[in-house]
C-alpha positions as CSV (number, residue, x, y, z in Angstrom):
1,M,-17.0,1.7,-4.9
2,T,-14.9,-0.5,-2.7
3,E,-15.5,-4.2,-2.8
4,L,-15.2,-7.1,-0.5
5,Q,-14.2,-10.2,-2.5
6,F,-14.0,-13.9,-1.8
7,S,-12.2,-16.0,-4.4
8,N,-11.4,-19.6,-5.2
9,R,-9.6,-21.2,-8.1
10,D,-12.7,-21.3,-10.3
11,A,-15.0,-18.5,-9.2
12,Q,-15.0,-15.1,-7.6
13,V,-17.9,-13.5,-5.7
14,S,-18.0,-9.7,-5.0
15,Y,-19.9,-7.9,-2.3
16,S,-20.4,-4.1,-2.8
17,R,-19.5,-1.9,0.1
18,A,-19.8,1.9,0.8
19,E,-19.5,4.4,-2.0
20,T,-16.0,5.9,-2.3
21,P,-14.6,8.3,-4.9
22,Q,-13.6,6.6,-8.1
23,L,-9.8,6.7,-8.8
24,D,-8.2,6.4,-12.2
25,R,-5.3,4.1,-13.0
26,N,-2.8,6.8,-12.2
27,H,-3.8,6.5,-8.5
28,L,-4.0,2.7,-8.3
29,I,-1.9,-0.5,-8.3
30,I,-3.6,-3.0,-10.6
31,F,-2.9,-6.7,-11.2
32,E,-4.7,-8.0,-14.2
33,D,-5.0,-11.8,-14.6
34,I,-1.5,-12.2,-13.2
35,S,0.2,-15.6,-13.0
36,K,3.8,-16.3,-12.1
37,F,5.4,-19.8,-12.3
38,Y,8.9,-20.7,-11.4
39,G,9.4,-23.6,-13.7
40,E,6.7,-26.1,-12.5
41,I,6.2,-24.3,-9.2
42,L,3.3,-22.0,-8.8
43,G,4.0,-18.5,-7.4
44,V,0.6,-16.8,-7.9
45,N,-2.2,-17.7,-10.3
46,R,-5.0,-15.7,-11.9
47,V,-4.7,-12.7,-9.6
48,N,-7.0,-9.8,-10.3
49,L,-6.4,-7.1,-7.6
50,T,-6.8,-3.3,-7.3
51,I,-5.0,-1.5,-4.5
52,A,-6.0,2.0,-3.5
53,P,-4.0,4.5,-1.4
54,G,-3.7,3.6,2.3
55,I,-2.3,0.6,4.1
56,T,-2.9,-2.8,2.5
57,S,-1.7,-5.9,4.3
58,L,-0.8,-9.1,2.5
59,V,-1.4,-12.1,4.8
60,G,-0.7,-15.8,4.2
61,P,1.6,-18.7,5.1
62,N,5.3,-18.9,4.1
63,G,5.3,-19.7,0.4
64,S,1.8,-18.5,-0.2
65,G,2.7,-15.9,-2.8
66,K,3.1,-12.6,-0.7
67,T,6.7,-11.9,-1.7
68,T,5.9,-12.9,-5.3
69,L,3.2,-10.2,-5.5
70,M,5.6,-7.6,-4.0
71,N,8.4,-8.6,-6.4
72,L,6.0,-8.3,-9.4
73,M,5.0,-4.8,-8.2
74,T,8.7,-3.7,-8.1
75,G,9.7,-5.3,-11.4
76,L,12.2,-7.6,-9.7
77,I,10.4,-10.4,-11.5
78,Q,8.2,-10.5,-14.6
79,P,4.8,-12.2,-14.8
80,T,4.4,-15.4,-16.7
81,R,1.0,-14.0,-17.8
82,G,-1.0,-10.8,-17.3
83,S,0.1,-7.3,-16.5
84,V,0.9,-5.0,-13.5
85,S,0.3,-1.3,-13.4
86,V,1.7,0.9,-10.6
87,L,0.1,4.3,-10.7
88,G,-0.1,4.0,-14.4
89,M,3.5,2.9,-14.8
90,S,4.8,-0.5,-15.9
91,P,7.3,-2.2,-13.6
92,A,9.1,-3.1,-16.9
93,N,10.3,0.5,-16.9
94,P,12.2,0.7,-13.7
95,Q,14.0,4.0,-14.3
96,E,10.6,5.8,-14.3
97,M,8.9,3.7,-11.7
98,F,11.5,3.7,-9.0
99,R,11.3,7.5,-8.8
100,H,7.9,6.9,-7.3
101,V,8.3,3.5,-5.4
102,G,10.2,2.7,-2.2
103,Y,11.1,-0.9,-1.4
104,C,12.2,-2.4,1.9
105,G,12.9,-6.1,1.8
106,Q,13.2,-8.4,4.7
107,F,16.9,-9.0,4.5
108,D,19.8,-6.7,5.5
109,S,22.1,-5.3,2.8
110,F,24.5,-2.5,3.6
111,P,27.8,-1.4,2.0
112,R,30.8,-2.4,4.1
113,G,32.0,0.3,6.5
114,A,29.1,2.7,5.7
115,T,27.4,4.8,8.3
116,G,23.6,5.2,8.4
117,Y,23.9,8.7,6.9
118,D,26.3,7.5,4.1
119,F,23.9,4.7,3.2
120,I,21.0,7.0,2.5
121,Y,22.9,10.0,1.2
122,S,24.8,7.9,-1.4
123,F,21.6,6.3,-2.5
124,L,20.0,9.7,-3.2
125,L,23.1,10.9,-5.1
126,V,22.8,7.8,-7.3
127,H,19.2,8.7,-7.7
128,G,20.3,12.0,-9.3
129,Y,19.6,14.5,-6.5
130,P,21.9,17.5,-6.1
131,K,24.1,17.4,-3.0
132,K,22.3,19.9,-0.9
133,E,18.9,18.4,-1.7
134,A,20.2,14.9,-1.0
135,E,21.6,16.0,2.4
136,A,18.3,17.6,3.4
137,K,16.3,14.5,2.3
138,T,18.7,12.3,4.2
139,W,18.3,14.1,7.5
140,R,14.5,14.3,7.0
141,A,14.3,10.5,6.5
142,I,16.6,9.8,9.5
143,E,14.5,12.0,11.7
144,R,11.3,10.2,10.7
145,V,12.7,6.9,12.1
146,D,14.3,8.6,15.1
147,L,17.9,7.7,14.4
148,V,19.6,11.1,14.3
149,E,22.0,10.3,17.1
150,A,23.2,7.2,15.4
151,A,23.4,8.6,11.9
152,H,27.2,8.9,11.8
153,R,27.8,5.5,13.4
154,K,28.7,2.6,11.3
155,V,25.8,0.4,10.4
156,A,27.9,-2.7,11.4
157,G,27.5,-1.6,15.0
158,Y,23.7,-1.2,14.9
159,S,21.3,-3.5,16.5
160,K,18.9,-5.5,14.2
161,G,16.1,-3.1,15.0
162,M,18.2,-0.1,14.2
163,R,19.3,-1.6,10.9
164,Q,15.7,-2.2,10.1
165,R,14.7,1.4,10.8
166,M,17.6,2.7,8.8
167,R,16.5,0.6,5.8
168,L,13.0,2.1,6.2
169,A,14.6,5.6,6.2
170,Q,16.4,4.7,3.0
171,S,13.2,3.5,1.3
172,I,11.3,6.7,2.1
173,A,14.1,9.2,1.6
174,H,13.2,10.0,-2.0
175,E,9.5,10.6,-0.9
176,P,7.9,7.9,-3.0
177,A,4.2,7.6,-3.6
178,V,4.3,3.8,-3.1
179,M,6.0,1.9,-0.3
180,I,6.4,-1.9,-0.5
181,L,7.4,-3.4,2.8
182,D,8.3,-7.0,3.3
183,E,8.2,-7.9,7.1
184,P,9.0,-4.3,8.1
185,L,8.4,-4.8,11.8
186,N,10.8,-7.8,12.0
187,G,13.5,-7.3,14.7
188,L,11.9,-4.2,16.2
189,D,11.3,-3.9,20.0
190,P,7.7,-3.0,21.1
191,M,8.5,0.7,21.4
192,A,10.1,0.8,17.9
193,R,7.2,-1.2,16.5
194,A,4.7,1.3,17.9
195,E,6.7,4.3,16.5
196,T,7.0,2.6,13.1
197,T,3.3,1.8,13.0
198,R,2.6,5.5,13.7
199,L,4.9,6.4,10.9
200,F,3.1,4.1,8.5
201,R,-0.3,5.7,9.5
202,Q,1.1,9.2,8.9
203,L,2.5,8.2,5.5
204,A,-1.0,6.8,4.6
205,K,-2.6,10.1,5.7
206,E,-0.3,11.9,3.3
207,G,-1.8,9.8,0.5
208,M,0.8,7.1,0.1
209,H,0.2,3.5,-0.9
210,L,1.8,1.1,1.7
211,I,1.8,-2.6,0.9
212,V,2.9,-4.5,4.0
213,S,3.4,-8.2,4.6
214,S,4.0,-9.5,8.1
215,H,3.4,-12.6,10.3
216,I,2.6,-10.3,13.3
217,L,-1.1,-10.5,12.7
218,H,-2.4,-8.3,15.5
219,E,-0.2,-5.4,14.4
220,L,-1.4,-5.6,10.9
221,D,-5.0,-5.7,12.3
222,E,-4.4,-2.4,14.1
223,M,-2.9,-0.5,11.3
224,S,-4.4,-1.9,8.1
225,D,-7.1,-0.2,5.9
226,R,-7.6,-3.4,4.0
227,V,-6.3,-7.0,3.9
228,V,-5.5,-9.4,1.2
229,L,-5.5,-13.1,2.3
230,I,-3.5,-15.3,0.0
231,N,-2.7,-19.1,0.2
232,N,-1.0,-21.4,-2.4
233,G,-0.8,-18.6,-4.9
234,Y,-4.5,-17.7,-4.9
235,I,-6.3,-14.7,-3.4
236,L,-8.8,-16.1,-0.8
237,A,-10.4,-12.8,0.3
238,E,-9.8,-9.1,0.2
239,G,-11.4,-6.0,1.7
240,G,-11.8,-4.4,5.1
241,I,-11.1,-6.9,8.0
242,G,-14.5,-6.3,9.6
243,G,-16.3,-6.8,6.2
244,V,-14.4,-10.0,5.5
245,R,-15.4,-11.4,8.9
246,E,-19.0,-10.4,8.5
247,E,-19.4,-12.4,5.3
248,M,-18.1,-15.6,6.8
249,E,-21.5,-17.0,7.7
250,E,-20.3,-20.6,8.2
251,H,-18.1,-19.3,11.1
252,P,-20.3,-17.7,13.9
253,I,-19.0,-14.5,15.4
254,Q,-17.8,-15.0,19.0
255,I,-18.6,-12.3,21.6
256,M,-17.5,-12.2,25.2
257,I,-20.0,-10.9,27.8
258,R,-19.0,-10.2,31.4
259,C,-21.9,-9.7,33.8
260,D,-23.0,-10.3,37.4
261,R,-25.3,-13.3,36.5
262,P,-23.6,-15.2,33.7
263,Q,-25.6,-18.4,34.1
264,E,-28.9,-16.5,33.9
265,F,-27.6,-14.5,30.9
266,A,-26.5,-17.7,29.1
267,A,-29.9,-19.3,29.6
268,R,-31.7,-16.2,28.4
269,V,-29.7,-15.7,25.1
270,F,-29.5,-19.4,24.3
271,A,-33.3,-19.5,24.4
272,S,-33.3,-17.2,21.3
273,D,-32.8,-18.5,17.8
274,I,-30.0,-16.1,17.0
275,V,-27.4,-17.7,19.3
276,V,-25.9,-21.0,18.3
277,E,-23.8,-21.5,21.5
278,A,-23.5,-19.9,25.0
279,Q,-20.7,-21.1,27.2
280,L,-19.6,-20.0,30.7
281,H,-16.1,-18.6,31.0
282,K,-13.9,-20.7,33.3
283,D,-13.7,-17.8,35.8
284,K,-17.5,-18.0,36.1
285,H,-17.8,-14.2,35.5
286,G,-18.4,-14.2,31.7
287,V,-20.1,-15.9,28.8
288,F,-18.8,-16.8,25.4
289,V,-21.6,-16.4,22.9
290,K,-21.6,-17.5,19.2
291,T,-24.0,-15.9,16.8
292,R,-24.5,-15.8,13.0
293,D,-26.4,-12.5,13.3
294,A,-24.4,-10.0,15.4
295,D,-26.9,-7.1,14.8
296,A,-29.8,-9.1,16.1
297,F,-27.8,-10.3,19.1
298,Y,-26.9,-6.7,20.0
299,L,-30.5,-5.7,19.9
300,L,-31.3,-8.6,22.2
301,L,-28.5,-7.5,24.5
302,N,-30.0,-4.0,24.6
303,R,-33.3,-5.4,25.7
304,I,-31.7,-7.4,28.5
305,V,-29.8,-4.3,29.7
306,A,-33.0,-2.2,29.6
307,E,-34.8,-4.8,31.8
308,G,-32.2,-4.2,34.5
309,A,-32.2,-7.7,35.9
310,I,-28.7,-8.5,34.7
311,N,-25.8,-6.0,35.1
312,I,-23.7,-6.1,31.9
313,E,-20.1,-5.1,32.6
314,T,-18.3,-5.5,29.3
315,V,-19.1,-6.6,25.7
316,A,-16.2,-7.5,23.4
317,P,-15.9,-9.4,20.1
318,V,-13.5,-12.3,20.5
319,D,-12.7,-13.0,16.9
320,D,-13.5,-9.9,14.9
321,N,-9.9,-9.5,13.9
322,L,-7.3,-10.4,11.3
323,N,-5.9,-13.4,13.2
324,A,-9.4,-15.0,13.4
325,V,-10.1,-14.3,9.7
326,Y,-6.8,-15.7,8.7
327,H,-7.2,-19.0,10.6
328,Y,-10.8,-19.4,9.5
329,L,-10.1,-19.0,5.8
330,I,-6.6,-20.7,5.7
331,G,-6.9,-23.0,8.7
332,P,-4.4,-23.9,11.3
333,G,-2.8,-26.4,8.9
334,G,-2.6,-23.9,6.0
335,G,1.2,-23.9,5.6
336,G,2.9,-22.4,8.7
337,Q,3.4,-18.8,9.7
338,A,1.7,-16.0,7.9
C-alpha cells in the first residue's frame, strides 16, 4: 500500500492510498531512522523513508538535506545513526552496490583531454567489462542522450549542456537499477530538457529507480511519480503530488474558471458554503475560486453548466502542482531555492 505522509520533528501522520503490490526489500530503497550530523551541524534527522521504483523527486531549499540523502544512498558518506538499504544492499559495500547504482552529481569532472567516448568507455573497462561489451554499452549510452556526432570530440570543447548529457550517459552506461541524479537538468536548453525528461520516463518504465533533485519545480512536477519535501533536515511530506495537495486543508485549493458571465458566476458560487473566496480576474473574463472541498465544488459547477445560464469556457486548478505544495509547506522564506 502506498502512503501519503506528513511529518514534523515530533510526530508523523500517515494517510493510506490506493492498493499496490507489496515489494520486498530487494526492490526498495529504505532509510531507517537515519540521522547525519556534520559536527554540530544537522544534515538530516530521524528520516524514515521507503522509495519504490519510478521517479522520486527530492525538493527543498539549499541546505535542506537533499544532497545528504543522496550521498547516504551512494555510500559517499555514512550515517551518524540508522541504516540505509539499496535494493537489499548496504552502501557500506560499494563494490557490490555500484554494479547496480548510477550516480550523476551536479558538478563537472572529466579527465583532461578525454573525448566523450573515452570518458564512458574507460569507465566501463574499470568496471570490469570486456572490450567488446564496453564498446557496445558506450555507444548505447551515447545514443540515448543523442550525442553520437560529438562522441569523438574532446569534452573540453563541449557546451555545459553537452557535458551534462555526457555525464548522464556515463551514469547509465552500465545499465544500473538505481539512478541518483543531483540537479540533472542544470545547464540544459529547453529541447535537451524535454529529451532528458523523456529519457527519465523511459528508464522508469523499464523498472528503474530514479531519485532526482532539482530547483526546476515545474519540470519535476511533470515527470515525478512521487515527491519528498525536505527542509532543515526533516521530511515534511511525501507521496503523490496531488495527494499531498489534497491533504493540506488549511490551504484552500485555487481554481480558475473562465466564463461569459464571471460576475454572476462569482456571486452564485460564493453563495454556497463550499467556497471561501471568489475573485474576478483582472481581465474581467475569469474568476479565481478558493475551496476546501474540490469534489463538492465540481459538483456545483456541473449543476451550473447543466442549467445553461452561464457558458463555462475553461476550468483549471491554479495550485495543484509541486510549486504550490512546496511553498505552502516550506513557505517563501524557507531558505532560498529548492
